[in-house]
All heavy atoms as atom14 arrays in JSON, in Angstrom:
{
  "sequence": "MAHHYVEKHGNEAPIAIAMRADQLLERGEILGANTYVAIMRKSEQLLNRNNGSVH",
  "atom14_mask": [
    [1, 1, 1, 1, 1, 1, 1, 1, 0, 0, 0, 0, 0, 0],
    [1, 1, 1, 1, 1, 0, 0, 0, 0, 0, 0, 0, 0, 0],
    [1, 1, 1, 1, 1, 1, 1, 1, 1, 1, 0, 0, 0, 0],
    [1, 1, 1, 1, 1, 1, 1, 1, 1, 1, 0, 0, 0, 0],
    [1, 1, 1, 1, 1, 1, 1, 1, 1, 1, 1, 1, 0, 0],
    [1, 1, 1, 1, 1, 1, 1, 0, 0, 0, 0, 0, 0, 0],
    [1, 1, 1, 1, 1, 1, 1, 1, 1, 0, 0, 0, 0, 0],
    [1, 1, 1, 1, 1, 1, 1, 1, 1, 0, 0, 0, 0, 0],
    [1, 1, 1, 1, 1, 1, 1, 1, 1, 1, 0, 0, 0, 0],
    [1, 1, 1, 1, 0, 0, 0, 0, 0, 0, 0, 0, 0, 0],
    [1, 1, 1, 1, 1, 1, 1, 1, 0, 0, 0, 0, 0, 0],
    [1, 1, 1, 1, 1, 1, 1, 1, 1, 0, 0, 0, 0, 0],
    [1, 1, 1, 1, 1, 0, 0, 0, 0, 0, 0, 0, 0, 0],
    [1, 1, 1, 1, 1, 1, 1, 0, 0, 0, 0, 0, 0, 0],
    [1, 1, 1, 1, 1, 1, 1, 1, 0, 0, 0, 0, 0, 0],
    [1, 1, 1, 1, 1, 0, 0, 0, 0, 0, 0, 0, 0, 0],
    [1, 1, 1, 1, 1, 1, 1, 1, 0, 0, 0, 0, 0, 0],
    [1, 1, 1, 1, 1, 0, 0, 0, 0, 0, 0, 0, 0, 0],
    [1, 1, 1, 1, 1, 1, 1, 1, 0, 0, 0, 0, 0, 0],
    [1, 1, 1, 1, 1, 1, 1, 1, 1, 1, 1, 0, 0, 0],
    [1, 1, 1, 1, 1, 0, 0, 0, 0, 0, 0, 0, 0, 0],
    [1, 1, 1, 1, 1, 1, 1, 1, 0, 0, 0, 0, 0, 0],
    [1, 1, 1, 1, 1, 1, 1, 1, 1, 0, 0, 0, 0, 0],
    [1, 1, 1, 1, 1, 1, 1, 1, 0, 0, 0, 0, 0, 0],
    [1, 1, 1, 1, 1, 1, 1, 1, 0, 0, 0, 0, 0, 0],
    [1, 1, 1, 1, 1, 1, 1, 1, 1, 0, 0, 0, 0, 0],
    [1, 1, 1, 1, 1, 1, 1, 1, 1, 1, 1, 0, 0, 0],
    [1, 1, 1, 1, 0, 0, 0, 0, 0, 0, 0, 0, 0, 0],
    [1, 1, 1, 1, 1, 1, 1, 1, 1, 0, 0, 0, 0, 0],
    [1, 1, 1, 1, 1, 1, 1, 1, 0, 0, 0, 0, 0, 0],
    [1, 1, 1, 1, 1, 1, 1, 1, 0, 0, 0, 0, 0, 0],
    [1, 1, 1, 1, 0, 0, 0, 0, 0, 0, 0, 0, 0, 0],
    [1, 1, 1, 1, 1, 0, 0, 0, 0, 0, 0, 0, 0, 0],
    [1, 1, 1, 1, 1, 1, 1, 1, 0, 0, 0, 0, 0, 0],
    [1, 1, 1, 1, 1, 1, 1, 0, 0, 0, 0, 0, 0, 0],
    [1, 1, 1, 1, 1, 1, 1, 1, 1, 1, 1, 1, 0, 0],
    [1, 1, 1, 1, 1, 1, 1, 0, 0, 0, 0, 0, 0, 0],
    [1, 1, 1, 1, 1, 0, 0, 0, 0, 0, 0, 0, 0, 0],
    [1, 1, 1, 1, 1, 1, 1, 1, 0, 0, 0, 0, 0, 0],
    [1, 1, 1, 1, 1, 1, 1, 1, 0, 0, 0, 0, 0, 0],
    [1, 1, 1, 1, 1, 1, 1, 1, 1, 1, 1, 0, 0, 0],
    [1, 1, 1, 1, 1, 1, 1, 1, 1, 0, 0, 0, 0, 0],
    [1, 1, 1, 1, 1, 1, 0, 0, 0, 0, 0, 0, 0, 0],
    [1, 1, 1, 1, 1, 1, 1, 1, 1, 0, 0, 0, 0, 0],
    [1, 1, 1, 1, 1, 1, 1, 1, 1, 0, 0, 0, 0, 0],
    [1, 1, 1, 1, 1, 1, 1, 1, 0, 0, 0, 0, 0, 0],
    [1, 1, 1, 1, 1, 1, 1, 1, 0, 0, 0, 0, 0, 0],
    [1, 1, 1, 1, 1, 1, 1, 1, 0, 0, 0, 0, 0, 0],
    [1, 1, 1, 1, 1, 1, 1, 1, 1, 1, 1, 0, 0, 0],
    [1, 1, 1, 1, 1, 1, 1, 1, 0, 0, 0, 0, 0, 0],
    [1, 1, 1, 1, 1, 1, 1, 1, 0, 0, 0, 0, 0, 0],
    [1, 1, 1, 1, 0, 0, 0, 0, 0, 0, 0, 0, 0, 0],
    [1, 1, 1, 1, 1, 1, 0, 0, 0, 0, 0, 0, 0, 0],
    [1, 1, 1, 1, 1, 1, 1, 0, 0, 0, 0, 0, 0, 0],
    [1, 1, 1, 1, 1, 1, 1, 1, 1, 1, 0, 0, 0, 0]
  ],
  "atom14_positions": [
    [[-7.2, 5.23, -1.7], [-5.76, 5.36, -1.78], [-5.15, 4.02, -2.23], [-4.24, 4.04, -3.05], [-5.21, 5.77, -0.42], [-3.72, 6.01, -0.43], [-3.18, 7.4, -1.39], [-3.15, 8.64, -0.15], [0.0, 0.0, 0.0], [0.0, 0.0, 0.0], [0.0, 0.0, 0.0], [0.0, 0.0, 0.0], [0.0, 0.0, 0.0], [0.0, 0.0, 0.0]],
    [[-5.62, 2.93, -1.67], [-5.1, 1.61, -2.05], [-5.33, 1.39, -3.54], [-4.45, 0.9, -4.26], [-5.77, 0.51, -1.23], [0.0, 0.0, 0.0], [0.0, 0.0, 0.0], [0.0, 0.0, 0.0], [0.0, 0.0, 0.0], [0.0, 0.0, 0.0], [0.0, 0.0, 0.0], [0.0, 0.0, 0.0], [0.0, 0.0, 0.0], [0.0, 0.0, 0.0]],
    [[-6.5, 1.74, -4.01], [-6.84, 1.57, -5.43], [-5.87, 2.39, -6.3], [-5.4, 1.9, -7.35], [-8.29, 1.98, -5.68], [-8.73, 1.8, -7.09], [-8.81, 0.57, -7.69], [-9.09, 2.7, -8.01], [-9.22, 0.73, -8.95], [-9.39, 2.02, -9.16], [0.0, 0.0, 0.0], [0.0, 0.0, 0.0], [0.0, 0.0, 0.0], [0.0, 0.0, 0.0]],
    [[-5.56, 3.6, -5.87], [-4.64, 4.46, -6.61], [-3.27, 3.77, -6.73], [-2.7, 3.73, -7.82], [-4.48, 5.79, -5.89], [-3.31, 6.58, -6.34], [-3.3, 7.28, -7.53], [-2.09, 6.78, -5.77], [-2.09, 7.88, -7.67], [-1.37, 7.59, -6.62], [0.0, 0.0, 0.0], [0.0, 0.0, 0.0], [0.0, 0.0, 0.0], [0.0, 0.0, 0.0]],
    [[-2.75, 3.24, -5.64], [-1.45, 2.57, -5.65], [-1.5, 1.34, -6.55], [-0.55, 1.06, -7.27], [-1.01, 2.18, -4.24], [-0.21, 3.24, -3.56], [-0.8, 4.21, -2.76], [1.19, 3.3, -3.7], [-0.06, 5.18, -2.12], [1.93, 4.28, -3.06], [1.31, 5.21, -2.28], [2.07, 6.18, -1.66], [0.0, 0.0, 0.0], [0.0, 0.0, 0.0]],
    [[-2.58, 0.57, -6.5], [-2.71, -0.61, -7.34], [-2.74, -0.24, -8.83], [-2.09, -0.89, -9.63], [-3.95, -1.45, -6.94], [-4.24, -2.53, -7.96], [-3.75, -2.05, -5.55], [0.0, 0.0, 0.0], [0.0, 0.0, 0.0], [0.0, 0.0, 0.0], [0.0, 0.0, 0.0], [0.0, 0.0, 0.0], [0.0, 0.0, 0.0], [0.0, 0.0, 0.0]],
    [[-3.46, 0.84, -9.13], [-3.47, 1.27, -10.53], [-2.1, 1.74, -11.0], [-1.71, 1.46, -12.14], [-4.49, 2.38, -10.72], [-5.91, 1.91, -10.78], [-6.87, 3.02, -11.2], [-6.53, 4.22, -11.03], [-7.95, 2.67, -11.67], [0.0, 0.0, 0.0], [0.0, 0.0, 0.0], [0.0, 0.0, 0.0], [0.0, 0.0, 0.0], [0.0, 0.0, 0.0]],
    [[-1.38, 2.44, -10.13], [-0.1, 2.99, -10.5], [1.03, 1.96, -10.5], [1.88, 1.96, -11.37], [0.26, 4.13, -9.55], [1.52, 4.87, -9.9], [1.71, 6.07, -9.02], [2.99, 6.79, -9.43], [3.25, 7.96, -8.62], [0.0, 0.0, 0.0], [0.0, 0.0, 0.0], [0.0, 0.0, 0.0], [0.0, 0.0, 0.0], [0.0, 0.0, 0.0]],
    [[1.03, 1.05, -9.5], [2.15, 0.15, -9.31], [1.84, -1.34, -9.59], [2.71, -2.19, -9.51], [2.68, 0.26, -7.89], [3.21, 1.62, -7.56], [4.45, 2.06, -7.95], [2.65, 2.65, -6.87], [4.63, 3.28, -7.53], [3.57, 3.7, -6.86], [0.0, 0.0, 0.0], [0.0, 0.0, 0.0], [0.0, 0.0, 0.0], [0.0, 0.0, 0.0]],
    [[0.57, -1.65, -9.83], [0.19, -3.02, -10.09], [0.54, -3.94, -8.91], [0.32, -3.58, -7.77], [0.0, 0.0, 0.0], [0.0, 0.0, 0.0], [0.0, 0.0, 0.0], [0.0, 0.0, 0.0], [0.0, 0.0, 0.0], [0.0, 0.0, 0.0], [0.0, 0.0, 0.0], [0.0, 0.0, 0.0], [0.0, 0.0, 0.0], [0.0, 0.0, 0.0]],
    [[1.1, -5.1, -9.21], [1.44, -6.08, -8.16], [2.48, -5.57, -7.18], [2.65, -6.15, -6.13], [1.94, -7.37, -8.8], [0.83, -8.13, -9.47], [-0.32, -8.01, -9.13], [1.18, -8.9, -10.49], [0.0, 0.0, 0.0], [0.0, 0.0, 0.0], [0.0, 0.0, 0.0], [0.0, 0.0, 0.0], [0.0, 0.0, 0.0], [0.0, 0.0, 0.0]],
    [[3.19, -4.51, -7.54], [4.21, -3.96, -6.66], [3.64, -2.92, -5.68], [4.39, -2.34, -4.9], [5.32, -3.3, -7.5], [6.0, -4.26, -8.47], [6.72, -5.38, -7.77], [7.41, -5.13, -6.77], [6.58, -6.55, -8.24], [0.0, 0.0, 0.0], [0.0, 0.0, 0.0], [0.0, 0.0, 0.0], [0.0, 0.0, 0.0], [0.0, 0.0, 0.0]],
    [[2.37, -2.68, -5.73], [1.72, -1.68, -4.87], [2.02, -1.9, -3.39], [2.4, -0.96, -2.69], [0.22, -1.63, -5.13], [0.0, 0.0, 0.0], [0.0, 0.0, 0.0], [0.0, 0.0, 0.0], [0.0, 0.0, 0.0], [0.0, 0.0, 0.0], [0.0, 0.0, 0.0], [0.0, 0.0, 0.0], [0.0, 0.0, 0.0], [0.0, 0.0, 0.0]],
    [[1.85, -3.13, -2.85], [2.13, -3.31, -1.42], [3.57, -2.95, -1.05], [3.8, -2.37, 0.03], [1.86, -4.78, -1.19], [0.88, -5.17, -2.25], [1.28, -4.34, -3.45], [0.0, 0.0, 0.0], [0.0, 0.0, 0.0], [0.0, 0.0, 0.0], [0.0, 0.0, 0.0], [0.0, 0.0, 0.0], [0.0, 0.0, 0.0], [0.0, 0.0, 0.0]],
    [[4.48, -3.2, -1.94], [5.89, -2.87, -1.67], [6.09, -1.34, -1.65], [6.73, -0.81, -0.76], [6.82, -3.52, -2.7], [6.76, -5.05, -2.57], [8.25, -3.01, -2.57], [7.38, -5.8, -3.7], [0.0, 0.0, 0.0], [0.0, 0.0, 0.0], [0.0, 0.0, 0.0], [0.0, 0.0, 0.0], [0.0, 0.0, 0.0], [0.0, 0.0, 0.0]],
    [[5.5, -0.66, -2.63], [5.6, 0.8, -2.69], [4.97, 1.42, -1.44], [5.53, 2.37, -0.87], [4.93, 1.31, -3.94], [0.0, 0.0, 0.0], [0.0, 0.0, 0.0], [0.0, 0.0, 0.0], [0.0, 0.0, 0.0], [0.0, 0.0, 0.0], [0.0, 0.0, 0.0], [0.0, 0.0, 0.0], [0.0, 0.0, 0.0], [0.0, 0.0, 0.0]],
    [[3.85, 0.89, -1.01], [3.18, 1.43, 0.17], [3.99, 1.16, 1.43], [4.12, 2.0, 2.3], [1.75, 0.84, 0.28], [0.91, 1.2, -0.96], [1.06, 1.3, 1.56], [-0.36, 0.44, -1.11], [0.0, 0.0, 0.0], [0.0, 0.0, 0.0], [0.0, 0.0, 0.0], [0.0, 0.0, 0.0], [0.0, 0.0, 0.0], [0.0, 0.0, 0.0]],
    [[4.55, -0.05, 1.52], [5.4, -0.37, 2.69], [6.6, 0.54, 2.77], [7.0, 0.96, 3.87], [5.83, -1.81, 2.61], [0.0, 0.0, 0.0], [0.0, 0.0, 0.0], [0.0, 0.0, 0.0], [0.0, 0.0, 0.0], [0.0, 0.0, 0.0], [0.0, 0.0, 0.0], [0.0, 0.0, 0.0], [0.0, 0.0, 0.0], [0.0, 0.0, 0.0]],
    [[7.16, 0.89, 1.62], [8.32, 1.79, 1.62], [7.9, 3.17, 2.14], [8.63, 3.8, 2.91], [8.89, 1.89, 0.2], [9.6, 0.61, -0.23], [10.04, 0.55, -1.98], [11.02, 2.01, -2.18], [0.0, 0.0, 0.0], [0.0, 0.0, 0.0], [0.0, 0.0, 0.0], [0.0, 0.0, 0.0], [0.0, 0.0, 0.0], [0.0, 0.0, 0.0]],
    [[6.72, 3.61, 1.76], [6.21, 4.9, 2.26], [5.98, 4.82, 3.75], [6.32, 5.77, 4.52], [4.92, 5.29, 1.53], [4.34, 6.59, 2.01], [5.24, 7.76, 1.66], [4.59, 8.97, 2.11], [5.22, 9.97, 2.73], [6.5, 9.9, 2.97], [4.56, 11.01, 3.11], [0.0, 0.0, 0.0], [0.0, 0.0, 0.0], [0.0, 0.0, 0.0]],
    [[5.43, 3.73, 4.25], [5.22, 3.54, 5.68], [6.56, 3.59, 6.42], [6.68, 4.23, 7.49], [4.5, 2.23, 5.95], [0.0, 0.0, 0.0], [0.0, 0.0, 0.0], [0.0, 0.0, 0.0], [0.0, 0.0, 0.0], [0.0, 0.0, 0.0], [0.0, 0.0, 0.0], [0.0, 0.0, 0.0], [0.0, 0.0, 0.0], [0.0, 0.0, 0.0]],
    [[7.57, 2.97, 5.85], [8.92, 3.01, 6.46], [9.48, 4.41, 6.54], [10.07, 4.8, 7.54], [9.89, 2.1, 5.66], [9.66, 0.61, 5.91], [8.95, 0.27, 6.91], [10.2, -0.18, 5.12], [0.0, 0.0, 0.0], [0.0, 0.0, 0.0], [0.0, 0.0, 0.0], [0.0, 0.0, 0.0], [0.0, 0.0, 0.0], [0.0, 0.0, 0.0]],
    [[9.26, 5.18, 5.46], [9.73, 6.57, 5.47], [9.07, 7.37, 6.59], [9.74, 8.13, 7.29], [9.41, 7.25, 4.14], [10.2, 6.74, 2.96], [9.68, 7.28, 1.63], [8.58, 7.82, 1.55], [10.48, 7.14, 0.58], [0.0, 0.0, 0.0], [0.0, 0.0, 0.0], [0.0, 0.0, 0.0], [0.0, 0.0, 0.0], [0.0, 0.0, 0.0]],
    [[7.78, 7.19, 6.74], [7.06, 7.88, 7.8], [7.54, 7.46, 9.17], [7.71, 8.28, 10.07], [5.56, 7.69, 7.63], [4.92, 8.34, 6.42], [3.51, 7.86, 6.2], [4.98, 9.86, 6.54], [0.0, 0.0, 0.0], [0.0, 0.0, 0.0], [0.0, 0.0, 0.0], [0.0, 0.0, 0.0], [0.0, 0.0, 0.0], [0.0, 0.0, 0.0]],
    [[7.77, 6.17, 9.32], [8.23, 5.64, 10.58], [9.61, 6.2, 10.96], [9.84, 6.57, 12.09], [8.27, 4.11, 10.54], [8.4, 3.36, 11.86], [7.27, 3.74, 12.8], [8.39, 1.87, 11.58], [0.0, 0.0, 0.0], [0.0, 0.0, 0.0], [0.0, 0.0, 0.0], [0.0, 0.0, 0.0], [0.0, 0.0, 0.0], [0.0, 0.0, 0.0]],
    [[10.49, 6.29, 9.96], [11.82, 6.86, 10.2], [11.73, 8.3, 10.68], [12.61, 8.76, 11.42], [12.65, 6.77, 8.93], [13.11, 5.36, 8.6], [13.85, 5.28, 7.28], [14.13, 6.34, 6.67], [14.13, 4.15, 6.85], [0.0, 0.0, 0.0], [0.0, 0.0, 0.0], [0.0, 0.0, 0.0], [0.0, 0.0, 0.0], [0.0, 0.0, 0.0]],
    [[10.7, 9.03, 10.24], [10.52, 10.42, 10.65], [9.75, 10.53, 11.96], [9.49, 11.61, 12.42], [9.81, 11.2, 9.55], [10.6, 11.3, 8.31], [10.08, 12.29, 7.28], [8.66, 12.47, 7.24], [7.95, 12.73, 6.15], [8.58, 12.8, 4.97], [6.66, 12.9, 6.18], [0.0, 0.0, 0.0], [0.0, 0.0, 0.0], [0.0, 0.0, 0.0]],
    [[9.39, 9.39, 12.52], [8.65, 9.4, 13.79], [7.15, 9.62, 13.67], [6.48, 9.88, 14.64], [0.0, 0.0, 0.0], [0.0, 0.0, 0.0], [0.0, 0.0, 0.0], [0.0, 0.0, 0.0], [0.0, 0.0, 0.0], [0.0, 0.0, 0.0], [0.0, 0.0, 0.0], [0.0, 0.0, 0.0], [0.0, 0.0, 0.0], [0.0, 0.0, 0.0]],
    [[6.66, 9.52, 12.46], [5.23, 9.73, 12.2], [4.5, 8.4, 12.32], [4.14, 7.78, 11.31], [5.01, 10.4, 10.86], [5.64, 11.79, 10.78], [5.44, 12.45, 9.45], [4.41, 12.21, 8.8], [6.32, 13.26, 9.07], [0.0, 0.0, 0.0], [0.0, 0.0, 0.0], [0.0, 0.0, 0.0], [0.0, 0.0, 0.0], [0.0, 0.0, 0.0]],
    [[4.29, 7.98, 13.55], [3.71, 6.65, 13.83], [2.3, 6.51, 13.24], [1.98, 5.51, 12.61], [3.71, 6.41, 15.34], [5.09, 6.58, 15.95], [3.12, 5.03, 15.66], [6.14, 5.67, 15.38], [0.0, 0.0, 0.0], [0.0, 0.0, 0.0], [0.0, 0.0, 0.0], [0.0, 0.0, 0.0], [0.0, 0.0, 0.0], [0.0, 0.0, 0.0]],
    [[1.45, 7.5, 13.47], [0.08, 7.41, 12.97], [0.03, 7.34, 11.45], [-0.73, 6.55, 10.9], [-0.78, 8.58, 13.48], [-1.03, 8.62, 14.98], [-1.8, 9.89, 15.36], [-1.77, 7.39, 15.43], [0.0, 0.0, 0.0], [0.0, 0.0, 0.0], [0.0, 0.0, 0.0], [0.0, 0.0, 0.0], [0.0, 0.0, 0.0], [0.0, 0.0, 0.0]],
    [[0.86, 8.13, 10.8], [0.92, 8.08, 9.34], [1.41, 6.72, 8.84], [0.88, 6.17, 7.89], [0.0, 0.0, 0.0], [0.0, 0.0, 0.0], [0.0, 0.0, 0.0], [0.0, 0.0, 0.0], [0.0, 0.0, 0.0], [0.0, 0.0, 0.0], [0.0, 0.0, 0.0], [0.0, 0.0, 0.0], [0.0, 0.0, 0.0], [0.0, 0.0, 0.0]],
    [[2.42, 6.18, 9.52], [2.95, 4.86, 9.15], [1.87, 3.8, 9.33], [1.7, 2.94, 8.47], [4.17, 4.52, 9.99], [0.0, 0.0, 0.0], [0.0, 0.0, 0.0], [0.0, 0.0, 0.0], [0.0, 0.0, 0.0], [0.0, 0.0, 0.0], [0.0, 0.0, 0.0], [0.0, 0.0, 0.0], [0.0, 0.0, 0.0], [0.0, 0.0, 0.0]],
    [[1.14, 3.9, 10.43], [0.05, 2.93, 10.68], [-1.02, 3.02, 9.6], [-1.59, 2.02, 9.2], [-0.54, 3.12, 12.06], [0.36, 2.65, 13.16], [1.27, 1.86, 12.92], [0.13, 3.12, 14.36], [0.0, 0.0, 0.0], [0.0, 0.0, 0.0], [0.0, 0.0, 0.0], [0.0, 0.0, 0.0], [0.0, 0.0, 0.0], [0.0, 0.0, 0.0]],
    [[-1.3, 4.23, 9.18], [-2.27, 4.43, 8.11], [-1.82, 3.75, 6.83], [-2.62, 3.05, 6.16], [-2.52, 5.93, 7.86], [-3.02, 6.52, 9.06], [-3.48, 6.17, 6.71], [0.0, 0.0, 0.0], [0.0, 0.0, 0.0], [0.0, 0.0, 0.0], [0.0, 0.0, 0.0], [0.0, 0.0, 0.0], [0.0, 0.0, 0.0], [0.0, 0.0, 0.0]],
    [[-0.56, 3.89, 6.5], [-0.04, 3.26, 5.29], [0.0, 1.73, 5.4], [-0.16, 1.04, 4.4], [1.32, 3.85, 4.87], [1.12, 5.04, 3.96], [0.81, 6.3, 4.48], [1.17, 4.9, 2.59], [0.6, 7.36, 3.65], [0.94, 5.97, 1.75], [0.67, 7.2, 2.29], [0.45, 8.27, 1.44], [0.0, 0.0, 0.0], [0.0, 0.0, 0.0]],
    [[0.19, 1.21, 6.6], [0.11, -0.24, 6.78], [-1.31, -0.71, 6.47], [-1.49, -1.72, 5.8], [0.55, -0.63, 8.2], [0.22, -2.1, 8.49], [2.05, -0.39, 8.38], [0.0, 0.0, 0.0], [0.0, 0.0, 0.0], [0.0, 0.0, 0.0], [0.0, 0.0, 0.0], [0.0, 0.0, 0.0], [0.0, 0.0, 0.0], [0.0, 0.0, 0.0]],
    [[-2.3, 0.06, 6.93], [-3.7, -0.3, 6.64], [-3.96, -0.22, 5.13], [-4.66, -1.06, 4.57], [-4.64, 0.62, 7.41], [0.0, 0.0, 0.0], [0.0, 0.0, 0.0], [0.0, 0.0, 0.0], [0.0, 0.0, 0.0], [0.0, 0.0, 0.0], [0.0, 0.0, 0.0], [0.0, 0.0, 0.0], [0.0, 0.0, 0.0], [0.0, 0.0, 0.0]],
    [[-3.41, 0.81, 4.49], [-3.57, 0.95, 3.04], [-2.89, -0.22, 2.3], [-3.42, -0.77, 1.34], [-2.99, 2.29, 2.57], [-3.84, 3.43, 3.11], [-2.94, 2.37, 1.02], [-3.2, 4.8, 2.97], [0.0, 0.0, 0.0], [0.0, 0.0, 0.0], [0.0, 0.0, 0.0], [0.0, 0.0, 0.0], [0.0, 0.0, 0.0], [0.0, 0.0, 0.0]],
    [[-1.74, -0.65, 2.82], [-1.03, -1.79, 2.23], [-1.89, -3.05, 2.31], [-2.0, -3.8, 1.33], [0.3, -2.01, 2.93], [1.11, -3.17, 2.39], [2.58, -3.53, 3.35], [1.85, -4.11, 4.89], [0.0, 0.0, 0.0], [0.0, 0.0, 0.0], [0.0, 0.0, 0.0], [0.0, 0.0, 0.0], [0.0, 0.0, 0.0], [0.0, 0.0, 0.0]],
    [[-2.48, -3.27, 3.45], [-3.36, -4.45, 3.59], [-4.53, -4.41, 2.63], [-4.89, -5.43, 2.05], [-3.81, -4.57, 5.05], [-2.69, -4.94, 5.98], [-3.18, -5.15, 7.4], [-2.04, -5.52, 8.24], [-1.85, -5.04, 9.45], [-2.71, -4.22, 9.99], [-0.79, -5.42, 10.14], [0.0, 0.0, 0.0], [0.0, 0.0, 0.0], [0.0, 0.0, 0.0]],
    [[-5.12, -3.24, 2.5], [-6.23, -3.09, 1.57], [-5.78, -3.33, 0.11], [-6.48, -3.97, -0.65], [-6.87, -1.71, 1.71], [-8.06, -1.49, 0.84], [-9.17, -2.44, 1.19], [-10.42, -2.16, 0.36], [-11.5, -3.09, 0.63], [0.0, 0.0, 0.0], [0.0, 0.0, 0.0], [0.0, 0.0, 0.0], [0.0, 0.0, 0.0], [0.0, 0.0, 0.0]],
    [[-4.59, -2.85, -0.23], [-4.09, -3.08, -1.6], [-3.88, -4.57, -1.84], [-4.15, -5.07, -2.94], [-2.79, -2.3, -1.84], [-1.68, -2.86, -1.16], [0.0, 0.0, 0.0], [0.0, 0.0, 0.0], [0.0, 0.0, 0.0], [0.0, 0.0, 0.0], [0.0, 0.0, 0.0], [0.0, 0.0, 0.0], [0.0, 0.0, 0.0], [0.0, 0.0, 0.0]],
    [[-3.41, -5.3, -0.82], [-3.25, -6.75, -0.95], [-4.61, -7.41, -1.16], [-4.73, -8.34, -1.99], [-2.56, -7.31, 0.28], [-1.13, -6.91, 0.41], [-0.48, -7.27, 1.73], [-1.19, -7.44, 2.75], [0.74, -7.38, 1.76], [0.0, 0.0, 0.0], [0.0, 0.0, 0.0], [0.0, 0.0, 0.0], [0.0, 0.0, 0.0], [0.0, 0.0, 0.0]],
    [[-5.63, -6.93, -0.46], [-6.97, -7.49, -0.66], [-7.46, -7.22, -2.07], [-8.03, -8.09, -2.7], [-7.94, -6.86, 0.35], [-7.75, -7.29, 1.76], [-8.65, -6.54, 2.71], [-9.34, -5.59, 2.34], [-8.62, -6.93, 3.99], [0.0, 0.0, 0.0], [0.0, 0.0, 0.0], [0.0, 0.0, 0.0], [0.0, 0.0, 0.0], [0.0, 0.0, 0.0]],
    [[-7.22, -6.01, -2.55], [-7.65, -5.66, -3.93], [-6.94, -6.57, -4.95], [-7.56, -7.05, -5.88], [-7.36, -4.21, -4.22], [-8.22, -3.16, -3.54], [-7.66, -1.77, -3.78], [-9.65, -3.26, -4.0], [0.0, 0.0, 0.0], [0.0, 0.0, 0.0], [0.0, 0.0, 0.0], [0.0, 0.0, 0.0], [0.0, 0.0, 0.0], [0.0, 0.0, 0.0]],
    [[-5.65, -6.75, -4.75], [-4.91, -7.59, -5.7], [-5.34, -9.04, -5.63], [-5.46, -9.7, -6.66], [-3.38, -7.48, -5.42], [-2.76, -6.15, -5.81], [-1.37, -6.02, -5.23], [-2.76, -5.97, -7.31], [0.0, 0.0, 0.0], [0.0, 0.0, 0.0], [0.0, 0.0, 0.0], [0.0, 0.0, 0.0], [0.0, 0.0, 0.0], [0.0, 0.0, 0.0]],
    [[-5.6, -9.54, -4.43], [-6.07, -10.9, -4.29], [-7.45, -11.1, -4.89], [-7.73, -12.11, -5.51], [-6.07, -11.34, -2.81], [-4.66, -11.55, -2.29], [-3.75, -11.87, -3.05], [-4.5, -11.38, -1.0], [0.0, 0.0, 0.0], [0.0, 0.0, 0.0], [0.0, 0.0, 0.0], [0.0, 0.0, 0.0], [0.0, 0.0, 0.0], [0.0, 0.0, 0.0]],
    [[-8.32, -10.1, -4.7], [-9.66, -10.17, -5.25], [-9.63, -10.18, -6.76], [-10.4, -10.88, -7.42], [-10.5, -8.97, -4.75], [-11.94, -9.01, -5.24], [-12.71, -7.84, -4.77], [-12.25, -6.65, -5.48], [-12.46, -5.42, -5.09], [-13.09, -5.18, -3.99], [-12.01, -4.39, -5.8], [0.0, 0.0, 0.0], [0.0, 0.0, 0.0], [0.0, 0.0, 0.0]],
    [[-8.69, -9.45, -7.33], [-8.57, -9.35, -8.79], [-7.54, -10.31, -9.35], [-7.18, -10.22, -10.51], [-8.2, -7.94, -9.2], [-9.25, -6.92, -8.83], [-10.42, -7.23, -8.82], [-8.83, -5.69, -8.52], [0.0, 0.0, 0.0], [0.0, 0.0, 0.0], [0.0, 0.0, 0.0], [0.0, 0.0, 0.0], [0.0, 0.0, 0.0], [0.0, 0.0, 0.0]],
    [[-7.06, -11.21, -8.47], [-6.0, -12.17, -8.92], [-4.81, -11.47, -9.54], [-4.28, -11.93, -10.56], [-6.57, -13.21, -9.87], [-7.58, -14.13, -9.18], [-7.4, -14.48, -8.02], [-8.64, -14.48, -9.89], [0.0, 0.0, 0.0], [0.0, 0.0, 0.0], [0.0, 0.0, 0.0], [0.0, 0.0, 0.0], [0.0, 0.0, 0.0], [0.0, 0.0, 0.0]],
    [[-4.43, -10.32, -8.98], [-3.27, -9.6, -9.46], [-3.54, -8.72, -10.64], [-2.65, -8.0, -11.08], [0.0, 0.0, 0.0], [0.0, 0.0, 0.0], [0.0, 0.0, 0.0], [0.0, 0.0, 0.0], [0.0, 0.0, 0.0], [0.0, 0.0, 0.0], [0.0, 0.0, 0.0], [0.0, 0.0, 0.0], [0.0, 0.0, 0.0], [0.0, 0.0, 0.0]],
    [[-4.73, -8.7, -11.14], [-5.06, -7.86, -12.29], [-5.49, -6.49, -11.79], [-6.29, -6.36, -10.87], [-6.22, -8.48, -13.11], [-6.66, -7.57, -14.1], [0.0, 0.0, 0.0], [0.0, 0.0, 0.0], [0.0, 0.0, 0.0], [0.0, 0.0, 0.0], [0.0, 0.0, 0.0], [0.0, 0.0, 0.0], [0.0, 0.0, 0.0], [0.0, 0.0, 0.0]],
    [[-4.99, -5.45, -12.44], [-5.33, -4.09, -12.06], [-6.74, -3.74, -12.51], [-7.41, -2.96, -11.89], [-4.31, -3.08, -12.65], [-4.69, -1.66, -12.32], [-2.91, -3.4, -12.11], [0.0, 0.0, 0.0], [0.0, 0.0, 0.0], [0.0, 0.0, 0.0], [0.0, 0.0, 0.0], [0.0, 0.0, 0.0], [0.0, 0.0, 0.0], [0.0, 0.0, 0.0]],
    [[-7.21, -4.32, -13.56], [-8.52, -3.99, -14.13], [-9.56, -4.99, -13.81], [-9.52, -6.1, -13.75], [-8.41, -3.8, -15.63], [-7.42, -2.73, -15.98], [-7.66, -1.41, -15.82], [-6.16, -2.82, -16.47], [-6.6, -0.72, -16.19], [-5.67, -1.56, -16.58], [0.0, 0.0, 0.0], [0.0, 0.0, 0.0], [0.0, 0.0, 0.0], [0.0, 0.0, 0.0]]
  ]
}
């Protein structure tokens, strides 16, 4: 999932994922929000590993 967001949003992936986590949190979906936080962290790792390059 993190890879998908990085491919689609590039360096903005963590922001897009955080926004999704916020949406879930607003609806009271705590577990879903926590999942997206984990996905956000993984996307940051992917971007750091690739120095911000999607490919």
